[in-house]
N, C-alpha and C positions, 0 to 999 in steps of 0.2 A: 785898787784896779776890781771892777766887778769881770763879775762871770756869769755866763747865761746859762749854765750846767749844773746839775748837782756832782756831789761827790760820787753817786752812784754811777751816773753816766760821764764821769770823770774818767771813773775806773775801767767803763767798759767800754771807751773809744780810745781808749788806753791800750787793752788788751787786745783790742781788732787784728792787730799784726798776728797775735797769735792761729788766730781763725783762719786768716789767709796762711799762713804757715802751712794749719793742717791740712785746710783744703785740699794745694796742692801736693800734699804728701799721700795722701788718700786717693785724689782723685784719678792718678800715674797706674794704679791696683789694676781699678779695671779698665780704665782706656786703653793698657796696653793690650788685652788679649785681644781687642777688636786693630790695634793699629800696629801688629805685625804681622796680621791678616792681609791687609790695606796696604800696607806700604813693604811689605813683604821682605822685614825684617829675622834677621838669625839671631841665634842664643847672643852674639857679642854684642851685634847692632842694636836689640833689645836689652843690653846694659848698659850702654849710650845713652839710649832714651830718657830711660829710667832716670839715670845717676848726671846726665846733663846736668841738669837746675843744680846739682851739688858745687859744678864746678862757679858759675854764678853764686850761690848761696857764700863760697868761702871767700870774692871775690866781694861781697857784699857785707861778709862780718870781719873781714881784714879793714874795709875805709872805715865804715860808720860806727863803729866805735871813738879812734880818735877823732873822724871829723864831727861827731856831736860832743866831745869835746873842747871845739871848738864854735859851731855855731850853734848849740846849744840841741838837748833833746827832743825836741816838741819840731823841729825845722828839717832835721834830718828823718823825723820820720814821713814829714807830709814828702820829701823827694821820694820816700823809698814807694810810697802809696801809690804816685805819679808812674814810677817804673812798673810797681806791678801789674795795672792796668795795660799799661803798653804789652807786658808781658802775655797777661792773658786772652787779649785780643790776637796778638802775632800765633800764637800755639792751638787758637780754632782755626784761624784761615791757613796755618803752615801750606803750602802747596805741595811738601818733599820732606824728607827725612833730614836733610840739611837745615831748611827753614826751620823745622820743629826744632832741632838743636839748638840752634840757635837762638832763638825765641823763651826755648826753656833757660838756657842760661841767663837770658834778662830777667824770664823772672827769679831765679834765684837769686841774683842779685839784689831784690826786696826782699825776698823772703830770708836771707841771713842778715839785710840788718834790720829785718824786725825778728830777728830770732837772737839778737846781739838788744837792741834797745828796748825793746817793751819790756821786761822782767827787770834792766835797768833805769828805763822810767817808771815802773810800780811801784819797788824797791824804792827808789827815793822819795816819791809822792805820800807811799805811805806813810802810817802811825809803826810805834815800835811793836807793840801790841799785836797789830792784825796781822803785821808786814806778809809772814809765811802765807797766809791767806789770799793777799791781793795779790803780793806776787806768786803763787801757783795758781790763780787766775788765768796767767797767761797760759798754761798747762788744761786749763778745762778749755780755754777757747783753741786752742792747739785739737783737740779731745772732742770738741762739735763741730771743728769742722772736717774733721778726719771721717766720722759721722754721717753728715750732709755729704759729704762725697761721696759714701760711700751709695747713699740713697738716691744722689742723682746718678751713679754710676747703676744702678741699678732698673733706675725709673729709664735710662734711653737706652738699654741693653738688648732689648729687643729690636732695635732700628742698627742698631750696633754702632750708635751716637756717637763717637768719640772725638768729635769737635767739639757738639753743647756744653758735655761735659767739664771737659778744659774751658770754654767761652765761657760759663757760666760764671766763672772765679773776678771774674768783671764785678763785680754785682758788690761784693762784700768790699772789692776793691775801692770805687766809691765811694762807700758808706764809710772807708775810714780815711779817705783822703777830705770827704765833706767835713764829719765828727773830727778832724784833726786842728781845723782852722779852728773850733770852741774854748781849745783846751789849755789849759797856763803850762810855761816852762815850770821845770825843775828846780823849787827853790834850790837845792843843794850847788843846782848848776849855778844859778844866778850870783847865790852866796861866795862864789869860788870865784865870776868875775865882778867881785864888788858891785853888787846890785842889789842892797844889802833889802831897801826899801819896796823896793817890788815884790824878790824874795817874800819877806815879814806879812806883806800883804796876800801875798798866795797862799804862806802858814794860816793865815788868821782865818782865813774864807775856811781852807780846809778841815783845819782841827775847829772851828767855831770860838777861837781866843783862848782854848786851852794849852799852854805848857809851850806855848808859841816861842818864849824869850830864851829857855831852858834850851828847848829845841834851836836855837840859832846858838847860842852862846857855846851849846854843844860843838854843833859844823863849821864854828870861828876858830873853836881851840882846834880841830881838827888841822883845819886850813892853815892854821900859822905855826903848825908843827910842819906844815909840808913846803915853805914860800921858798925855801933852797934847792926843793926839790921837782919832781916833775916828770912827763915826757919819758922814752925809750931807757934814760939813765935812771930814773928809781926802777922802771921793772928790774934792770938787774941785780939791782940791790941783795944784800943777800937775806934781810930781813922780812923781805918781800917774799922769800925762798917758798917758802914753807903755804904761803897761797897759792903761788904759781905752781905748783907740784901739785894740790890738793884742787885747784882748777884744771889741768891740762888732763890726771885721771879721771877723774868722774864724768870730764866731758868725753874720753876716750873709750871707757869703760860703757858709759852710756850706749855705743852702739854696737864693740864687739861682742855685746850679750848679746844682741841681735835685735833689737826691736825695731827698726826699717827694714827689715827684711819680713817681718809680718807684716806691716806694715805697704810696703810696696809690695810684696808678692805672695798677700794672703789667698788669690785667686788663685794665682798661679798655682799655688802649695797644695791649695784645693782640688787644683785639674787633675795635678798629679795624683792623689788619688783616690781619681778615678771621678768625683763630680762635675757636671755640666760645666757651662758658662756663667747663665744664668743662677743655677744655683751655688756655684762658687761666690759667685758678686751679691746673694744673699746671704750667704756666711757672712759676709764679713762686715756685712751692716750689725746683723749680731754681735758682733767681736768690735761693734761702732758703739753700739750702746752700751753694753759693756764698759768701756773706754771711758767713755761721760760717767756715766753712773758712780765709778771704783772713783774716778779722781775729783767728782763732784766730795767724793765723802774725803779723799785728801784734804782740800780745802778746808775743810771743819776739824780736821785733826792734827794740820801739819804744826799749828799752835802749841798746841796740849799735849800730843808724844815727844814732837820735836822729828830733828830733819835727818841725823845720823838710825839712831833706831828702825826708823820707816827704811833708810836704804837696805839696811840688814835684812831687813824682814821681806823687803822685797825680792834681796838676790837670793833666796833661801829657796820661796816660794819659784820664783822666775828660773833656777838653775834644775831643780826639783821636776817641772812639766817640761820642759826641754828634753832629758833624759829620761821619761816616759812616755814624749811622743818619736822620738828616733828609738829604742827601744820598740815601740809598738809595726812602727812602719818599719824595721826589719823583719819580725814576727810574722803578720800580716799581709804585707801588702796591698794590693788596691782590690780588697774588701769593701763590705757597707758598713764594717766595726772600727774598720781603720778608720773610713774618713771620718765617723763622728767622732772619733776617740781624735782624730787630729781637730777638727771643728771643739771640744772639749777642752781638748789640753789647749790652744791656740788664743782659748778663752780665758782662761785660769792666769796662762803666761802673760797678756795683756792685762791683764787685772791686778797683777800684783806689780808689773810695769804702770800703772796707772796712780796706782797708790803711792810705789815709792821714785822709783830713778827718771820716770815722767817729769814731776812738778819737782821735786829733791832740787836735783842737779841745776834747773834754769834758776832756783828759786837762791843755790847757793851761791852760784857764780857773781849772782850779783850782789854776796851781801860779804864776801871773802876780799874783795879786792880796796886797797887804800880810796877813797875818794878820788885824790888828786890824778890815780890812775886807771878810774876803775873803767871807764870806757877804752880804753888800750887794755885791761885785761879781760872786761867782758870779751871785747874782741878776740883778745887772743887763744879764752875758752873755746868763742863760737867757731873759729876758723879752724884749729885745731877737731870741736864735734865736728866738724860740715869735710874735713878729710877723712877721718877715720869714717864719716857714714858714705862716704864717696869708694872708699876704698872696698867696704861692706857692699854695697851696693852693687856696683858691676861687677866683681866679681862672684857676685852668686849664682846667678843664670847660670854662667860657667861652671862655678863647682857643687850644681846640682847634677849638670851634663856628664863631670869628671864623678866624683864621689857618691852622690846621691844624697836624697834628702835628710836622711837618719843618721846618716853621718855629719851631716851641716846641724843639724839640730845638736847630737852629742857635744859637738867643740860648740858651739855655743853656752852649753851647759857647764863648761869646762870653764870658759871665763869668767863666769858668773862666778865660779867658786874663788878665783882671782881677785875678782872684787869684792869680793865680802873679805877677802883680807886687806887689800890695799884700804877700803872703808873703817875695818877695826882700826888701823894702826897711823894713817894719815889724815882722816878730816874729824876736823875740830865741831864742836856744838854750836849753834848761831842762834837756836829754840831764845827768845826772851831778852834778846841783847841789841841797841841800838848799833846802828851802821858806825858809827862815834864808836863806843864801847868794843868791837869788836876790829876795826882799826888798833885801836890802845891794847889789846889783848896782844895781839900780831908783834907790836912792838917788846911789850912786856918780856915777852916771852923771848924775843932777839936776847936783847938785855943780859933777861936772866942764863943764857946761854955766852954771856962776855963777847953780844956783838958788836961794835963800837956805831948806834946807827948814823953820826957825820962822817966812817967813812971806810964806807958798805960797799962799793962800787965795786962790782969783781974785773977785773983785766982779760 
């Protein structure tokens, strides 16, 4: 089989879903400042407009993993790209709040699908030695998408052009749709479907012929161990439970430590401490630049330092930034000092998030589940992540109105402490291990605890 793109472009187009994810995460933060005036939103309907995309994200994450196990990773990404283009146009042309919410949900189906499939596709295509870097390329694209959204927000803020802000998402959607036509299917999925020659051809192309037979044998061995397993019955097995606990815990904690309240509501936060709308959006551009730079650093070091140390370092830095932010806002109120301290603390918070919980969570979700249920496992992790995201984002405007911004940030800082404890106790290190080795360790740990792998389905 011959391909018309080199490895770099395969990884780029594979990760482009992350750009779409990031753009629509970031663009609403600036657009909502003008949408709420134009469509006369209350604090509650503002939360619904912002978080409505997350309802769609849960739907997309729930169906895309299992669907990709059946149809293949590539085909489902193509479907997601098409849905994304429809959603982008719909939100830009929405005549009222109801239609805006409806198309935000449609958009979310595509974003949720991308959040599940892109890390999985990249992890299955990547060589073991650089799998962390290539999988975290998805997060770099997310951060790049957020930065682009912030820049677009600032460009159109002078004319309050929220429709342009939302509609420009069509461009990367079309780019992804076109690019995916030239990409190969995941060789691991092909081997699961007994299409060995096609898988070998792709691996020979991707690996330049090096270590291909060894990799195929590892994948086939993992498949053989799972011949009588698969689907939801395997998800319920005791030996898989540690991976399930780790995946769900990472997905929930990534949200309740406050990351998306910063990304969605950064301009709102800045206006609450006294900045004007344009200055607030410009402040988010600075945060977006920090985002991209630090995520690029994470891509370079994740396969050297490891996943678990980065998560722990990130927890410490984010919690300290949030505690300082909360205390300063209580002490100084709406002053120039409070405004600048808020900008600096949020930049520090984002820097630590971009170094750790941003890229590492999605990398680990794509690594820790056995091959036969990787799609379902990623779907569970993604749905949990989007559900936690929905709860946090939907309630944030009302909670700020009720308790104040300082209390909210201190609360997220406390959650960061709990996240640190969880990572320390429940998360395994996956650096330098093939996906098949990670699965074998999961099985070996179960055997060492006396769990019978042949009779482990819970009642």
